[in-house]
C-alpha positions as CSV (number, residue, x, y, z in Angstrom):
1,X,-27.1,42.0,5.7
2,X,-26.0,38.1,7.0
3,X,-27.2,37.0,10.6
4,X,-25.2,34.3,12.3
5,X,-25.0,32.8,15.8
6,X,-23.3,30.2,18.0
7,X,-24.6,28.5,21.2
8,X,-23.0,26.4,23.7
9,X,-24.9,23.6,25.0
10,X,-23.7,20.7,27.2
11,X,-23.9,18.2,24.6
12,X,-22.5,20.2,21.8
13,X,-22.9,23.4,19.7
14,X,-25.5,25.1,17.5
15,X,-25.0,27.4,14.5
16,X,-27.1,29.4,13.0
17,X,-27.0,31.4,10.2
18,X,-29.9,33.1,7.7
19,X,-29.8,31.8,3.9
20,X,-30.9,34.8,2.1
21,X,-28.0,35.6,-0.8
22,X,-28.8,39.2,-2.0
23,X,-27.3,39.6,-5.6
24,X,-29.2,40.9,-8.6
25,X,-31.1,37.6,-8.2
26,X,-32.5,36.8,-4.9
27,X,-31.5,33.2,-3.8
28,X,-31.5,31.2,-0.9
29,X,-28.6,29.2,0.3
30,X,-26.4,28.0,3.2
31,X,-23.9,30.3,4.4
32,X,-22.6,27.9,6.5
33,X,-19.5,25.8,6.2
34,X,-18.6,22.9,8.5
35,X,-15.6,20.6,8.2
36,X,-14.1,18.0,10.4
37,X,-10.6,17.7,10.7
38,X,-8.2,14.8,11.9
39,X,-10.3,11.9,11.8
40,X,-13.0,13.7,14.1
41,X,-10.5,15.1,16.6
42,X,-11.2,19.0,15.4
43,X,-14.0,20.6,13.9
44,X,-14.0,24.2,12.5
45,X,-17.6,26.3,11.4
46,X,-17.6,29.7,9.3
47,X,-20.3,31.9,8.4
48,X,-20.1,33.6,4.9
49,X,-21.5,37.0,3.8
50,X,-21.0,39.3,1.0
51,X,-22.2,40.0,-2.4
52,X,-19.7,37.6,-3.9
53,X,-19.4,34.5,-2.1
54,X,-16.6,33.3,-4.1
55,X,-14.1,35.3,-1.5
56,X,-15.1,34.0,1.6
57,X,-15.7,30.5,-0.1
58,X,-11.9,30.8,-1.3
59,X,-10.8,32.1,2.2
60,X,-12.4,29.7,3.9
61,X,-11.1,26.6,1.6
62,X,-7.6,28.4,2.7
63,X,-8.2,28.1,6.4
64,X,-9.6,24.5,6.1
65,X,-6.6,23.6,4.2
66,X,-4.3,25.2,7.2
67,X,-6.3,23.3,9.9
68,X,-5.7,20.1,7.9
69,X,-2.0,20.2,8.3
70,X,-2.0,20.3,12.0
71,X,-0.9,17.7,13.7
72,X,-3.8,17.0,16.0
73,X,-1.7,14.6,18.4
74,X,-0.5,17.5,20.4
75,X,-2.6,20.3,19.1
76,X,-4.5,22.5,21.4
77,X,-7.6,24.8,20.9
78,X,-4.9,27.3,20.4
79,X,-2.8,25.9,18.0
80,X,-6.1,24.6,15.7
81,X,-7.3,28.5,16.2
82,X,-3.9,30.1,15.3
83,X,-3.6,27.6,12.5
84,X,-6.5,29.4,10.5
85,X,-6.4,32.7,11.8
86,X,-3.2,33.2,10.6
87,X,-4.2,31.7,7.0
88,X,-7.2,33.8,7.1
89,X,-5.3,37.0,7.9
90,X,-3.1,36.5,5.3
91,X,-6.0,36.1,2.7
92,X,-7.8,39.3,3.8
93,X,-4.4,40.8,3.4
94,X,-3.8,39.9,-0.1
95,X,-7.2,41.0,-0.9
96,X,-7.9,44.3,0.5
97,X,-4.2,45.5,0.4
98,X,-2.3,44.0,-2.8
99,X,0.0,46.8,-2.8
100,X,1.3,45.7,0.7
101,X,1.4,42.1,-0.2
102,X,3.4,43.1,-3.1
103,X,5.6,45.4,-1.0
104,X,6.2,42.5,1.3
105,X,7.6,40.2,-1.4
106,X,9.6,43.0,-2.6
107,X,11.0,43.6,0.8
108,X,11.7,39.7,1.3
109,X,13.5,39.6,-2.3
110,X,16.2,42.2,-1.7
111,X,16.8,41.1,1.7
112,X,17.5,37.2,-0.1
113,X,14.4,35.4,1.8
114,X,12.1,35.8,-0.7
115,X,10.8,33.5,-3.5
116,X,12.7,36.1,-6.0
117,X,15.8,35.5,-4.9
118,X,15.4,31.4,-5.0
């Protein structure tokens, strides 16, 4: 079980996550990933868990890429949050419901809007 907590203070934020990785071989490593975007205008922090950390790392990298594409000159907290929330939702959908993702591709292709029709 992963335990993660975040606390807001006057001078910043504190994030805490346990470090026990429980697989057939138990190890200790960071489950917290922190990124700075837009030259320091935005930061994201992610806590990950799972038996195989490759999926959460991949999902987090996808979210990081989405936030990196945001134009921070006119960005709000909401637009930053939406940027990675939408990306993370797509990653989860592909992982949990691959048949739904295939149905969406097929529907778009038959409607003339998907990559299959281009």
